[in-house]
C-alpha positions, -999 to 999 in steps of 0.1 A, spaced: -1 -1 0 27 23 -11 23 55 -31 13 52 -67 47 60 -90 29 89 -109 18 104 -74 55 101 -60 70 112 -91 45 144 -93 55 155 -56 95 150 -62 90 171 -91 71 199 -73 93 199 -46 129 188 -58 153 217 -59 171 206 -91 161 178 -116 178 147 -99 170 157 -61 151 131 -44 170 131 -8 163 165 1 143 175 35 118 192 17 111 161 -9 114 136 18 90 153 38 64 158 11 63 122 6 58 115 42 27 136 46 11 121 11 23 86 28 4 97 61 -29 112 45 -30 78 25 -26 57 57 -52 79 71 -77 72 47 -68 33 47 -76 33 85 -107 53 84 -121 20 67 -102 -4 81 -105 5 118 -89 -27 129 -58 -28 110 -34 -25 133 0 -31 116 -15 -1 97 -20 20 129 18 8 136 31 19 105 11 56 106 31 61 142 64 55 129 60 74 100 48 101 120 78 98 143 100 104 111 84 129 102 84 149 136 123 139 137 124 157 100 109 187 111 126 197 140 157 189 118 146 212 92 141 238 116 170 236 131 192 239 95 169 250 69 144 274 85 134 294 56 132 261 37 108 247 57 88 280 58 83 273 20 73 236 28 50 246 53 34 272 30 34 250 -3 17 222 17 -8 245 36 5 239 72 -4 256 102 23 246 122 
């Protein structure tokens, strides 16, 4: 239940800093947000899927660490990502 290739490529293209960029914090953060949203939709239908719940919690923790890293190292880049994703925090 991973992101579809087209969806992933679109996110990478939108947030990439240069043509072959797939590992910058902005791209990673956007991909994590998309994956978390997908898992939340899945759990709305399948409430007792405990493995997916566990995966979701793991990804949220990973996203949280990545956010604090970006805030510490690249606050201006985090603000840009936050604005593009429409986040309040």
